[in-house]
mmCIF file of the N, C-alpha and C atoms, coordinates in Angstrom:
data_MODEL
# 
_entry.id   MODEL 
# 
loop_
_atom_site.group_PDB 
_atom_site.id 
_atom_site.type_symbol 
_atom_site.label_atom_id 
_atom_site.label_alt_id 
_atom_site.label_comp_id 
_atom_site.label_asym_id 
_atom_site.label_entity_id 
_atom_site.label_seq_id 
_atom_site.pdbx_PDB_ins_code 
_atom_site.Cartn_x 
_atom_site.Cartn_y 
_atom_site.Cartn_z 
_atom_site.occupancy 
_atom_site.B_iso_or_equiv 
_atom_site.pdbx_formal_charge 
_atom_site.auth_seq_id 
_atom_site.auth_comp_id 
_atom_site.auth_asym_id 
_atom_site.auth_atom_id 
_atom_site.pdbx_PDB_model_num 
ATOM 1   N N  . MET A 1 1  ? 130.066 50.093 -5.643 1.00 0.00 ? 1  MET A N  1 
ATOM 2   C CA . MET A 1 1  ? 130.384 49.952 -4.607 1.00 0.00 ? 1  MET A CA 1 
ATOM 3   C C  . MET A 1 1  ? 131.066 51.323 -3.688 1.00 0.00 ? 1  MET A C  1 
ATOM 4   N N  . LYS A 1 2  ? 131.243 51.575 -2.615 1.00 0.00 ? 2  LYS A N  1 
ATOM 5   C CA . LYS A 1 2  ? 132.768 52.186 -2.624 1.00 0.00 ? 2  LYS A CA 1 
ATOM 6   C C  . LYS A 1 2  ? 133.260 51.854 -2.258 1.00 0.00 ? 2  LYS A C  1 
ATOM 7   N N  . LYS A 1 3  ? 134.385 52.433 -1.543 1.00 0.00 ? 3  LYS A N  1 
ATOM 8   C CA . LYS A 1 3  ? 135.627 51.887 -0.721 1.00 0.00 ? 3  LYS A CA 1 
ATOM 9   C C  . LYS A 1 3  ? 135.763 52.613 1.231  1.00 0.00 ? 3  LYS A C  1 
ATOM 10  N N  . VAL A 1 4  ? 135.763 52.028 1.465  1.00 0.00 ? 4  VAL A N  1 
ATOM 11  C CA . VAL A 1 4  ? 136.138 52.282 3.046  1.00 0.00 ? 4  VAL A CA 1 
ATOM 12  C C  . VAL A 1 4  ? 137.320 52.208 3.896  1.00 0.00 ? 4  VAL A C  1 
ATOM 13  N N  . ASN A 1 5  ? 138.510 53.111 4.166  1.00 0.00 ? 5  ASN A N  1 
ATOM 14  C CA . ASN A 1 5  ? 139.319 52.286 4.802  1.00 0.00 ? 5  ASN A CA 1 
ATOM 15  C C  . ASN A 1 5  ? 139.302 52.445 5.830  1.00 0.00 ? 5  ASN A C  1 
ATOM 16  N N  . VAL A 1 6  ? 140.196 51.375 6.224  1.00 0.00 ? 6  VAL A N  1 
ATOM 17  C CA . VAL A 1 6  ? 139.954 50.971 8.037  1.00 0.00 ? 6  VAL A CA 1 
ATOM 18  C C  . VAL A 1 6  ? 141.122 52.011 8.823  1.00 0.00 ? 6  VAL A C  1 
ATOM 19  N N  . ILE A 1 7  ? 141.195 52.354 9.636  1.00 0.00 ? 7  ILE A N  1 
ATOM 20  C CA . ILE A 1 7  ? 142.443 52.959 9.638  1.00 0.00 ? 7  ILE A CA 1 
ATOM 21  C C  . ILE A 1 7  ? 142.985 52.495 11.371 1.00 0.00 ? 7  ILE A C  1 
ATOM 22  N N  . MET A 1 8  ? 144.607 52.423 11.695 1.00 0.00 ? 8  MET A N  1 
ATOM 23  C CA . MET A 1 8  ? 144.730 52.843 12.860 1.00 0.00 ? 8  MET A CA 1 
ATOM 24  C C  . MET A 1 8  ? 144.463 53.893 13.702 1.00 0.00 ? 8  MET A C  1 
ATOM 25  N N  . PRO A 1 9  ? 144.114 53.896 15.033 1.00 0.00 ? 9  PRO A N  1 
ATOM 26  C CA . PRO A 1 9  ? 143.201 54.531 15.463 1.00 0.00 ? 9  PRO A CA 1 
ATOM 27  C C  . PRO A 1 9  ? 144.734 55.424 16.306 1.00 0.00 ? 9  PRO A C  1 
ATOM 28  N N  . LYS A 1 10 ? 143.918 55.334 17.187 1.00 0.00 ? 10 LYS A N  1 
ATOM 29  C CA . LYS A 1 10 ? 144.826 55.977 18.213 1.00 0.00 ? 10 LYS A CA 1 
ATOM 30  C C  . LYS A 1 10 ? 144.722 56.019 20.008 1.00 0.00 ? 10 LYS A C  1 
ATOM 31  N N  . LEU A 1 11 ? 144.995 55.155 20.210 1.00 0.00 ? 11 LEU A N  1 
ATOM 32  C CA . LEU A 1 11 ? 144.341 54.558 21.747 1.00 0.00 ? 11 LEU A CA 1 
ATOM 33  C C  . LEU A 1 11 ? 144.584 55.413 22.771 1.00 0.00 ? 11 LEU A C  1 
ATOM 34  N N  . GLY A 1 12 ? 145.669 56.296 22.916 1.00 0.00 ? 12 GLY A N  1 
ATOM 35  C CA . GLY A 1 12 ? 146.702 57.382 23.525 1.00 0.00 ? 12 GLY A CA 1 
ATOM 36  C C  . GLY A 1 12 ? 146.557 59.287 23.230 1.00 0.00 ? 12 GLY A C  1 
ATOM 37  N N  . MET A 1 13 ? 146.774 59.500 23.720 1.00 0.00 ? 13 MET A N  1 
ATOM 38  C CA . MET A 1 13 ? 147.599 61.213 24.499 1.00 0.00 ? 13 MET A CA 1 
ATOM 39  C C  . MET A 1 13 ? 149.184 60.626 23.049 1.00 0.00 ? 13 MET A C  1 
ATOM 40  N N  . THR A 1 14 ? 149.653 59.922 23.512 1.00 0.00 ? 14 THR A N  1 
ATOM 41  C CA . THR A 1 14 ? 151.234 60.173 23.210 1.00 0.00 ? 14 THR A CA 1 
ATOM 42  C C  . THR A 1 14 ? 151.137 58.441 22.031 1.00 0.00 ? 14 THR A C  1 
ATOM 43  N N  . MET A 1 15 ? 150.687 58.362 21.795 1.00 0.00 ? 15 MET A N  1 
ATOM 44  C CA . MET A 1 15 ? 150.513 56.979 20.612 1.00 0.00 ? 15 MET A CA 1 
ATOM 45  C C  . MET A 1 15 ? 150.924 57.021 19.432 1.00 0.00 ? 15 MET A C  1 
ATOM 46  N N  . LYS A 1 16 ? 151.952 56.601 19.330 1.00 0.00 ? 16 LYS A N  1 
ATOM 47  C CA . LYS A 1 16 ? 152.657 57.074 17.940 1.00 0.00 ? 16 LYS A CA 1 
ATOM 48  C C  . LYS A 1 16 ? 152.397 55.785 16.292 1.00 0.00 ? 16 LYS A C  1 
ATOM 49  N N  . LYS A 1 17 ? 151.757 54.761 17.149 1.00 0.00 ? 17 LYS A N  1 
ATOM 50  C CA . LYS A 1 17 ? 152.198 53.740 16.611 1.00 0.00 ? 17 LYS A CA 1 
ATOM 51  C C  . LYS A 1 17 ? 151.482 52.231 17.226 1.00 0.00 ? 17 LYS A C  1 
ATOM 52  N N  . GLY A 1 18 ? 151.473 51.772 17.261 1.00 0.00 ? 18 GLY A N  1 
ATOM 53  C CA . GLY A 1 18 ? 150.375 50.513 17.275 1.00 0.00 ? 18 GLY A CA 1 
ATOM 54  C C  . GLY A 1 18 ? 150.401 48.816 16.654 1.00 0.00 ? 18 GLY A C  1 
ATOM 55  N N  . GLU A 1 19 ? 150.602 48.142 16.955 1.00 0.00 ? 19 GLU A N  1 
ATOM 56  C CA . GLU A 1 19 ? 150.997 47.072 16.268 1.00 0.00 ? 19 GLU A CA 1 
ATOM 57  C C  . GLU A 1 19 ? 149.039 45.636 16.738 1.00 0.00 ? 19 GLU A C  1 
ATOM 58  N N  . ILE A 1 20 ? 148.907 44.688 15.401 1.00 0.00 ? 20 ILE A N  1 
ATOM 59  C CA . ILE A 1 20 ? 148.167 44.452 15.121 1.00 0.00 ? 20 ILE A CA 1 
ATOM 60  C C  . ILE A 1 20 ? 148.569 43.119 15.408 1.00 0.00 ? 20 ILE A C  1 
ATOM 61  N N  . VAL A 1 21 ? 147.376 42.651 16.654 1.00 0.00 ? 21 VAL A N  1 
ATOM 62  C CA . VAL A 1 21 ? 147.530 41.140 18.261 1.00 0.00 ? 21 VAL A CA 1 
ATOM 63  C C  . VAL A 1 21 ? 146.891 40.266 16.943 1.00 0.00 ? 21 VAL A C  1 
ATOM 64  N N  . GLU A 1 22 ? 146.216 40.620 16.139 1.00 0.00 ? 22 GLU A N  1 
ATOM 65  C CA . GLU A 1 22 ? 144.518 39.684 15.434 1.00 0.00 ? 22 GLU A CA 1 
ATOM 66  C C  . GLU A 1 22 ? 143.585 40.083 14.555 1.00 0.00 ? 22 GLU A C  1 
ATOM 67  N N  . TRP A 1 23 ? 143.466 39.538 13.286 1.00 0.00 ? 23 TRP A N  1 
ATOM 68  C CA . TRP A 1 23 ? 142.005 39.896 12.182 1.00 0.00 ? 23 TRP A CA 1 
ATOM 69  C C  . TRP A 1 23 ? 141.341 38.710 13.196 1.00 0.00 ? 23 TRP A C  1 
ATOM 70  N N  . LYS A 1 24 ? 139.943 39.450 13.060 1.00 0.00 ? 24 LYS A N  1 
ATOM 71  C CA . LYS A 1 24 ? 138.659 38.512 13.439 1.00 0.00 ? 24 LYS A CA 1 
ATOM 72  C C  . LYS A 1 24 ? 138.254 38.293 11.988 1.00 0.00 ? 24 LYS A C  1 
ATOM 73  N N  . LYS A 1 25 ? 138.722 38.630 11.181 1.00 0.00 ? 25 LYS A N  1 
ATOM 74  C CA . LYS A 1 25 ? 138.018 38.454 9.952  1.00 0.00 ? 25 LYS A CA 1 
ATOM 75  C C  . LYS A 1 25 ? 139.485 37.960 8.506  1.00 0.00 ? 25 LYS A C  1 
ATOM 76  N N  . LYS A 1 26 ? 138.467 37.506 8.005  1.00 0.00 ? 26 LYS A N  1 
ATOM 77  C CA . LYS A 1 26 ? 139.314 37.465 6.511  1.00 0.00 ? 26 LYS A CA 1 
ATOM 78  C C  . LYS A 1 26 ? 138.892 38.168 5.519  1.00 0.00 ? 26 LYS A C  1 
ATOM 79  N N  . ALA A 1 27 ? 140.495 38.176 4.346  1.00 0.00 ? 27 ALA A N  1 
ATOM 80  C CA . ALA A 1 27 ? 139.931 38.750 3.333  1.00 0.00 ? 27 ALA A CA 1 
ATOM 81  C C  . ALA A 1 27 ? 138.359 38.702 2.241  1.00 0.00 ? 27 ALA A C  1 
ATOM 82  N N  . GLY A 1 28 ? 137.771 38.618 2.556  1.00 0.00 ? 28 GLY A N  1 
ATOM 83  C CA . GLY A 1 28 ? 136.983 38.466 0.874  1.00 0.00 ? 28 GLY A CA 1 
ATOM 84  C C  . GLY A 1 28 ? 135.402 38.321 2.264  1.00 0.00 ? 28 GLY A C  1 
ATOM 85  N N  . GLU A 1 29 ? 136.009 37.932 3.749  1.00 0.00 ? 29 GLU A N  1 
ATOM 86  C CA . GLU A 1 29 ? 134.055 38.403 4.286  1.00 0.00 ? 29 GLU A CA 1 
ATOM 87  C C  . GLU A 1 29 ? 133.742 39.394 4.448  1.00 0.00 ? 29 GLU A C  1 
ATOM 88  N N  . HIS A 1 30 ? 132.541 39.049 4.392  1.00 0.00 ? 30 HIS A N  1 
ATOM 89  C CA . HIS A 1 30 ? 131.389 39.969 4.628  1.00 0.00 ? 30 HIS A CA 1 
ATOM 90  C C  . HIS A 1 30 ? 131.308 40.904 6.991  1.00 0.00 ? 30 HIS A C  1 
ATOM 91  N N  . VAL A 1 31 ? 130.817 41.853 6.840  1.00 0.00 ? 31 VAL A N  1 
ATOM 92  C CA . VAL A 1 31 ? 131.195 42.557 8.046  1.00 0.00 ? 31 VAL A CA 1 
ATOM 93  C C  . VAL A 1 31 ? 130.248 43.278 8.015  1.00 0.00 ? 31 VAL A C  1 
ATOM 94  N N  . LYS A 1 32 ? 129.766 43.635 8.713  1.00 0.00 ? 32 LYS A N  1 
ATOM 95  C CA . LYS A 1 32 ? 128.799 44.244 10.219 1.00 0.00 ? 32 LYS A CA 1 
ATOM 96  C C  . LYS A 1 32 ? 128.812 45.071 10.516 1.00 0.00 ? 32 LYS A C  1 
ATOM 97  N N  . LYS A 1 33 ? 128.040 46.683 10.070 1.00 0.00 ? 33 LYS A N  1 
ATOM 98  C CA . LYS A 1 33 ? 129.043 47.917 10.802 1.00 0.00 ? 33 LYS A CA 1 
ATOM 99  C C  . LYS A 1 33 ? 128.913 47.517 12.276 1.00 0.00 ? 33 LYS A C  1 
ATOM 100 N N  . GLY A 1 34 ? 130.007 47.766 12.737 1.00 0.00 ? 34 GLY A N  1 
ATOM 101 C CA . GLY A 1 34 ? 129.767 47.481 14.439 1.00 0.00 ? 34 GLY A CA 1 
ATOM 102 C C  . GLY A 1 34 ? 130.785 46.054 14.552 1.00 0.00 ? 34 GLY A C  1 
ATOM 103 N N  . GLU A 1 35 ? 130.992 45.239 13.488 1.00 0.00 ? 35 GLU A N  1 
ATOM 104 C CA . GLU A 1 35 ? 131.110 43.714 14.070 1.00 0.00 ? 35 GLU A CA 1 
ATOM 105 C C  . GLU A 1 35 ? 132.651 44.479 14.234 1.00 0.00 ? 35 GLU A C  1 
ATOM 106 N N  . VAL A 1 36 ? 133.463 43.909 14.927 1.00 0.00 ? 36 VAL A N  1 
ATOM 107 C CA . VAL A 1 36 ? 134.935 43.561 15.986 1.00 0.00 ? 36 VAL A CA 1 
ATOM 108 C C  . VAL A 1 36 ? 135.427 42.267 14.582 1.00 0.00 ? 36 VAL A C  1 
ATOM 109 N N  . ILE A 1 37 ? 136.213 43.439 13.582 1.00 0.00 ? 37 ILE A N  1 
ATOM 110 C CA . ILE A 1 37 ? 137.088 42.635 12.841 1.00 0.00 ? 37 ILE A CA 1 
ATOM 111 C C  . ILE A 1 37 ? 138.677 42.569 12.801 1.00 0.00 ? 37 ILE A C  1 
ATOM 112 N N  . ALA A 1 38 ? 139.554 43.044 14.539 1.00 0.00 ? 38 ALA A N  1 
ATOM 113 C CA . ALA A 1 38 ? 140.593 43.677 14.255 1.00 0.00 ? 38 ALA A CA 1 
ATOM 114 C C  . ALA A 1 38 ? 140.963 43.843 15.592 1.00 0.00 ? 38 ALA A C  1 
ATOM 115 N N  . VAL A 1 39 ? 141.987 43.537 16.472 1.00 0.00 ? 39 VAL A N  1 
ATOM 116 C CA . VAL A 1 39 ? 142.224 43.203 18.359 1.00 0.00 ? 39 VAL A CA 1 
ATOM 117 C C  . VAL A 1 39 ? 144.077 44.091 17.427 1.00 0.00 ? 39 VAL A C  1 
ATOM 118 N N  . VAL A 1 40 ? 144.506 45.589 17.930 1.00 0.00 ? 40 VAL A N  1 
ATOM 119 C CA . VAL A 1 40 ? 145.348 45.987 18.469 1.00 0.00 ? 40 VAL A CA 1 
ATOM 120 C C  . VAL A 1 40 ? 145.521 46.583 19.292 1.00 0.00 ? 40 VAL A C  1 
ATOM 121 N N  . GLN A 1 41 ? 146.847 46.697 19.465 1.00 0.00 ? 41 GLN A N  1 
ATOM 122 C CA . GLN A 1 41 ? 147.445 47.129 21.044 1.00 0.00 ? 41 GLN A CA 1 
ATOM 123 C C  . GLN A 1 41 ? 148.697 48.474 20.499 1.00 0.00 ? 41 GLN A C  1 
ATOM 124 N N  . SER A 1 42 ? 148.247 48.957 22.014 1.00 0.00 ? 42 SER A N  1 
ATOM 125 C CA . SER A 1 42 ? 149.305 50.318 22.103 1.00 0.00 ? 42 SER A CA 1 
ATOM 126 C C  . SER A 1 42 ? 150.870 50.300 23.305 1.00 0.00 ? 42 SER A C  1 
ATOM 127 N N  . GLU A 1 43 ? 151.818 51.281 23.846 1.00 0.00 ? 43 GLU A N  1 
ATOM 128 C CA . GLU A 1 43 ? 151.520 50.482 24.914 1.00 0.00 ? 43 GLU A CA 1 
ATOM 129 C C  . GLU A 1 43 ? 151.074 49.644 26.068 1.00 0.00 ? 43 GLU A C  1 
ATOM 130 N N  . LYS A 1 44 ? 150.283 50.742 26.232 1.00 0.00 ? 44 LYS A N  1 
ATOM 131 C CA . LYS A 1 44 ? 149.196 50.087 27.173 1.00 0.00 ? 44 LYS A CA 1 
ATOM 132 C C  . LYS A 1 44 ? 148.141 50.006 26.822 1.00 0.00 ? 44 LYS A C  1 
ATOM 133 N N  . LEU A 1 45 ? 147.413 50.017 25.791 1.00 0.00 ? 45 LEU A N  1 
ATOM 134 C CA . LEU A 1 45 ? 146.250 49.479 26.087 1.00 0.00 ? 45 LEU A CA 1 
ATOM 135 C C  . LEU A 1 45 ? 145.770 48.428 24.576 1.00 0.00 ? 45 LEU A C  1 
ATOM 136 N N  . THR A 1 46 ? 144.307 47.416 24.590 1.00 0.00 ? 46 THR A N  1 
ATOM 137 C CA . THR A 1 46 ? 143.940 46.715 24.007 1.00 0.00 ? 46 THR A CA 1 
ATOM 138 C C  . THR A 1 46 ? 142.738 47.195 23.217 1.00 0.00 ? 46 THR A C  1 
ATOM 139 N N  . SER A 1 47 ? 142.774 47.267 21.816 1.00 0.00 ? 47 SER A N  1 
ATOM 140 C CA . SER A 1 47 ? 141.390 47.918 21.727 1.00 0.00 ? 47 SER A CA 1 
ATOM 141 C C  . SER A 1 47 ? 141.451 47.167 20.527 1.00 0.00 ? 47 SER A C  1 
ATOM 142 N N  . GLU A 1 48 ? 139.426 46.739 19.930 1.00 0.00 ? 48 GLU A N  1 
ATOM 143 C CA . GLU A 1 48 ? 139.352 46.376 19.393 1.00 0.00 ? 48 GLU A CA 1 
ATOM 144 C C  . GLU A 1 48 ? 138.467 47.366 18.292 1.00 0.00 ? 48 GLU A C  1 
ATOM 145 N N  . ILE A 1 49 ? 138.853 46.866 16.524 1.00 0.00 ? 49 ILE A N  1 
ATOM 146 C CA . ILE A 1 49 ? 138.292 47.792 16.254 1.00 0.00 ? 49 ILE A CA 1 
ATOM 147 C C  . ILE A 1 49 ? 137.677 46.840 15.122 1.00 0.00 ? 49 ILE A C  1 
ATOM 148 N N  . GLU A 1 50 ? 136.231 47.799 15.135 1.00 0.00 ? 50 GLU A N  1 
ATOM 149 C CA . GLU A 1 50 ? 134.636 47.769 14.440 1.00 0.00 ? 50 GLU A CA 1 
ATOM 150 C C  . GLU A 1 50 ? 134.627 47.856 13.264 1.00 0.00 ? 50 GLU A C  1 
ATOM 151 N N  . ALA A 1 51 ? 133.987 47.804 11.648 1.00 0.00 ? 51 ALA A N  1 
ATOM 152 C CA . ALA A 1 51 ? 133.747 47.165 10.720 1.00 0.00 ? 51 ALA A CA 1 
ATOM 153 C C  . ALA A 1 51 ? 133.483 48.610 11.263 1.00 0.00 ? 51 ALA A C  1 
ATOM 154 N N  . PRO A 1 52 ? 133.675 50.027 9.776  1.00 0.00 ? 52 PRO A N  1 
ATOM 155 C CA . PRO A 1 52 ? 132.642 51.254 10.171 1.00 0.00 ? 52 PRO A CA 1 
ATOM 156 C C  . PRO A 1 52 ? 132.085 51.434 8.972  1.00 0.00 ? 52 PRO A C  1 
ATOM 157 N N  . GLU A 1 53 ? 131.401 50.578 8.111  1.00 0.00 ? 53 GLU A N  1 
ATOM 158 C CA . GLU A 1 53 ? 130.367 50.216 7.428  1.00 0.00 ? 53 GLU A CA 1 
ATOM 159 C C  . GLU A 1 53 ? 129.968 49.153 7.419  1.00 0.00 ? 53 GLU A C  1 
ATOM 160 N N  . ASP A 1 54 ? 128.857 48.264 6.400  1.00 0.00 ? 54 ASP A N  1 
ATOM 161 C CA . ASP A 1 54 ? 128.899 46.116 6.710  1.00 0.00 ? 54 ASP A CA 1 
ATOM 162 C C  . ASP A 1 54 ? 129.245 46.194 4.680  1.00 0.00 ? 54 ASP A C  1 
ATOM 163 N N  . GLY A 1 55 ? 129.421 46.010 4.764  1.00 0.00 ? 55 GLY A N  1 
ATOM 164 C CA . GLY A 1 55 ? 129.971 45.364 3.338  1.00 0.00 ? 55 GLY A CA 1 
ATOM 165 C C  . GLY A 1 55 ? 130.976 44.095 3.027  1.00 0.00 ? 55 GLY A C  1 
ATOM 166 N N  . ARG A 1 56 ? 131.762 44.663 1.870  1.00 0.00 ? 56 ARG A N  1 
ATOM 167 C CA . ARG A 1 56 ? 132.950 43.228 2.046  1.00 0.00 ? 56 ARG A CA 1 
ATOM 168 C C  . ARG A 1 56 ? 134.439 43.515 2.395  1.00 0.00 ? 56 ARG A C  1 
ATOM 169 N N  . LEU A 1 57 ? 135.031 42.997 3.155  1.00 0.00 ? 57 LEU A N  1 
ATOM 170 C CA . LEU A 1 57 ? 136.830 43.082 3.808  1.00 0.00 ? 57 LEU A CA 1 
ATOM 171 C C  . LEU A 1 57 ? 137.747 42.524 2.774  1.00 0.00 ? 57 LEU A C  1 
ATOM 172 N N  . VAL A 1 58 ? 137.993 43.420 1.541  1.00 0.00 ? 58 VAL A N  1 
ATOM 173 C CA . VAL A 1 58 ? 138.395 42.876 0.296  1.00 0.00 ? 58 VAL A CA 1 
ATOM 174 C C  . VAL A 1 58 ? 140.292 43.466 0.141  1.00 0.00 ? 58 VAL A C  1 
ATOM 175 N N  . GLU A 1 59 ? 140.267 44.124 1.786  1.00 0.00 ? 59 GLU A N  1 
ATOM 176 C CA . GLU A 1 59 ? 141.802 43.949 1.653  1.00 0.00 ? 59 GLU A CA 1 
ATOM 177 C C  . GLU A 1 59 ? 142.930 43.449 2.775  1.00 0.00 ? 59 GLU A C  1 
ATOM 178 N N  . ILE A 1 60 ? 143.369 43.803 3.343  1.00 0.00 ? 60 ILE A N  1 
ATOM 179 C CA . ILE A 1 60 ? 144.156 43.263 4.848  1.00 0.00 ? 60 ILE A CA 1 
ATOM 180 C C  . ILE A 1 60 ? 145.385 43.847 4.203  1.00 0.00 ? 60 ILE A C  1 
ATOM 181 N N  . LEU A 1 61 ? 145.629 45.053 4.924  1.00 0.00 ? 61 LEU A N  1 
ATOM 182 C CA . LEU A 1 61 ? 147.308 46.069 4.536  1.00 0.00 ? 61 LEU A CA 1 
ATOM 183 C C  . LEU A 1 61 ? 147.916 45.615 5.520  1.00 0.00 ? 61 LEU A C  1 
ATOM 184 N N  . HIS A 1 62 ? 147.861 44.784 6.674  1.00 0.00 ? 62 HIS A N  1 
ATOM 185 C CA . HIS A 1 62 ? 149.220 44.224 7.203  1.00 0.00 ? 62 HIS A CA 1 
ATOM 186 C C  . HIS A 1 62 ? 149.206 43.481 8.008  1.00 0.00 ? 62 HIS A C  1 
ATOM 187 N N  . ASP A 1 63 ? 149.338 42.606 8.989  1.00 0.00 ? 63 ASP A N  1 
ATOM 188 C CA . ASP A 1 63 ? 150.319 41.297 9.212  1.00 0.00 ? 63 ASP A CA 1 
ATOM 189 C C  . ASP A 1 63 ? 149.869 41.419 10.869 1.00 0.00 ? 63 ASP A C  1 
ATOM 190 N N  . VAL A 1 64 ? 149.649 40.221 11.170 1.00 0.00 ? 64 VAL A N  1 
ATOM 191 C CA . VAL A 1 64 ? 149.670 40.702 12.411 1.00 0.00 ? 64 VAL A CA 1 
ATOM 192 C C  . VAL A 1 64 ? 150.954 40.975 13.209 1.00 0.00 ? 64 VAL A C  1 
ATOM 193 N N  . GLY A 1 65 ? 150.923 41.555 14.191 1.00 0.00 ? 65 GLY A N  1 
ATOM 194 C CA . GLY A 1 65 ? 152.532 41.211 14.834 1.00 0.00 ? 65 GLY A CA 1 
ATOM 195 C C  . GLY A 1 65 ? 153.067 42.653 14.238 1.00 0.00 ? 65 GLY A C  1 
ATOM 196 N N  . ALA A 1 66 ? 152.904 43.611 12.807 1.00 0.00 ? 66 ALA A N  1 
ATOM 197 C CA . ALA A 1 66 ? 152.913 45.035 12.256 1.00 0.00 ? 66 ALA A CA 1 
ATOM 198 C C  . ALA A 1 66 ? 152.663 45.865 13.391 1.00 0.00 ? 66 ALA A C  1 
ATOM 199 N N  . GLU A 1 67 ? 154.073 46.872 13.348 1.00 0.00 ? 67 GLU A N  1 
ATOM 200 C CA . GLU A 1 67 ? 153.044 47.785 13.485 1.00 0.00 ? 67 GLU A CA 1 
ATOM 201 C C  . GLU A 1 67 ? 153.514 49.382 13.243 1.00 0.00 ? 67 GLU A C  1 
ATOM 202 N N  . VAL A 1 68 ? 152.388 49.869 12.647 1.00 0.00 ? 68 VAL A N  1 
ATOM 203 C CA . VAL A 1 68 ? 151.369 50.908 12.679 1.00 0.00 ? 68 VAL A CA 1 
ATOM 204 C C  . VAL A 1 68 ? 151.571 51.896 12.063 1.00 0.00 ? 68 VAL A C  1 
ATOM 205 N N  . PRO A 1 69 ? 151.624 52.692 12.436 1.00 0.00 ? 69 PRO A N  1 
ATOM 206 C CA . PRO A 1 69 ? 151.922 54.764 13.005 1.00 0.00 ? 69 PRO A CA 1 
ATOM 207 C C  . PRO A 1 69 ? 150.312 54.448 12.638 1.00 0.00 ? 69 PRO A C  1 
ATOM 208 N N  . VAL A 1 70 ? 149.734 55.382 13.193 1.00 0.00 ? 70 VAL A N  1 
ATOM 209 C CA . VAL A 1 70 ? 148.655 56.096 13.788 1.00 0.00 ? 70 VAL A CA 1 
ATOM 210 C C  . VAL A 1 70 ? 147.696 56.923 12.935 1.00 0.00 ? 70 VAL A C  1 
ATOM 211 N N  . GLY A 1 71 ? 146.401 56.393 12.297 1.00 0.00 ? 71 GLY A N  1 
ATOM 212 C CA . GLY A 1 71 ? 146.163 57.088 11.365 1.00 0.00 ? 71 GLY A CA 1 
ATOM 213 C C  . GLY A 1 71 ? 146.518 56.325 9.947  1.00 0.00 ? 71 GLY A C  1 
ATOM 214 N N  . GLU A 1 72 ? 147.294 55.255 9.829  1.00 0.00 ? 72 GLU A N  1 
ATOM 215 C CA . GLU A 1 72 ? 147.265 54.747 8.383  1.00 0.00 ? 72 GLU A CA 1 
ATOM 216 C C  . GLU A 1 72 ? 146.579 53.881 8.553  1.00 0.00 ? 72 GLU A C  1 
ATOM 217 N N  . VAL A 1 73 ? 146.388 53.391 6.971  1.00 0.00 ? 73 VAL A N  1 
ATOM 218 C CA . VAL A 1 73 ? 145.085 52.500 6.537  1.00 0.00 ? 73 VAL A CA 1 
ATOM 219 C C  . VAL A 1 73 ? 146.213 51.119 6.549  1.00 0.00 ? 73 VAL A C  1 
ATOM 220 N N  . ILE A 1 74 ? 144.962 50.603 7.615  1.00 0.00 ? 74 ILE A N  1 
ATOM 221 C CA . ILE A 1 74 ? 145.072 48.745 7.496  1.00 0.00 ? 74 ILE A CA 1 
ATOM 222 C C  . ILE A 1 74 ? 144.464 48.020 7.081  1.00 0.00 ? 74 ILE A C  1 
ATOM 223 N N  . ALA A 1 75 ? 143.466 48.570 6.091  1.00 0.00 ? 75 ALA A N  1 
ATOM 224 C CA . ALA A 1 75 ? 142.347 47.058 5.706  1.00 0.00 ? 75 ALA A CA 1 
ATOM 225 C C  . ALA A 1 75 ? 140.877 47.629 4.968  1.00 0.00 ? 75 ALA A C  1 
ATOM 226 N N  . ILE A 1 76 ? 140.756 47.817 4.015  1.00 0.00 ? 76 ILE A N  1 
ATOM 227 C CA . ILE A 1 76 ? 139.802 48.517 3.122  1.00 0.00 ? 76 ILE A CA 1 
ATOM 228 C C  . ILE A 1 76 ? 138.289 47.273 2.428  1.00 0.00 ? 76 ILE A C  1 
ATOM 229 N N  . ILE A 1 77 ? 137.575 47.706 3.211  1.00 0.00 ? 77 ILE A N  1 
ATOM 230 C CA . ILE A 1 77 ? 136.176 47.029 3.057  1.00 0.00 ? 77 ILE A CA 1 
ATOM 231 C C  . ILE A 1 77 ? 135.104 47.939 1.382  1.00 0.00 ? 77 ILE A C  1 
ATOM 232 N N  . GLU A 1 78 ? 134.684 46.931 0.799  1.00 0.00 ? 78 GLU A N  1 
ATOM 233 C CA . GLU A 1 78 ? 133.923 48.311 0.020  1.00 0.00 ? 78 GLU A CA 1 
ATOM 234 C C  . GLU A 1 78 ? 132.675 47.240 0.705  1.00 0.00 ? 78 GLU A C  1 
ATOM 235 N N  . ALA A 1 79 ? 131.928 48.278 0.326  1.00 0.00 ? 79 ALA A N  1 
ATOM 236 C CA . ALA A 1 79 ? 130.834 48.745 1.079  1.00 0.00 ? 79 ALA A CA 1 
ATOM 237 C C  . ALA A 1 79 ? 129.575 48.713 0.698  1.00 0.00 ? 79 ALA A C  1 
ATOM 238 N N  . GLU A 1 80 ? 128.105 48.422 0.899  1.00 0.00 ? 80 GLU A N  1 
ATOM 239 C CA . GLU A 1 80 ? 127.360 48.264 0.683  1.00 0.00 ? 80 GLU A CA 1 
ATOM 240 C C  . GLU A 1 80 ? 126.884 49.659 0.451  1.00 0.00 ? 80 GLU A C  1 
ATOM 241 N N  . GLU A 1 81 ? 126.173 49.560 -1.182 1.00 0.00 ? 81 GLU A N  1 
ATOM 242 C CA . GLU A 1 81 ? 124.993 51.255 -1.685 1.00 0.00 ? 81 GLU A CA 1 
ATOM 243 C C  . GLU A 1 81 ? 124.459 51.295 -0.578 1.00 0.00 ? 81 GLU A C  1 
# 
């Protein structure tokens, strides 16, 4: 199984960090590519993060309310081969 990193996206040109507002999935749950797994926000925008691959969400690295730098890994998916 390959591991796929889910990263904090850059929602705007000046965005340096984002806040995790909600996790739609829990660690251990199966996810489908394109399924919403989390909601994040910047100072101006709120956005949904979708699973990049089918697989299992094996680890959530940041809790709700955490402010995370753009590009940092927030979760790990164990992708199906």
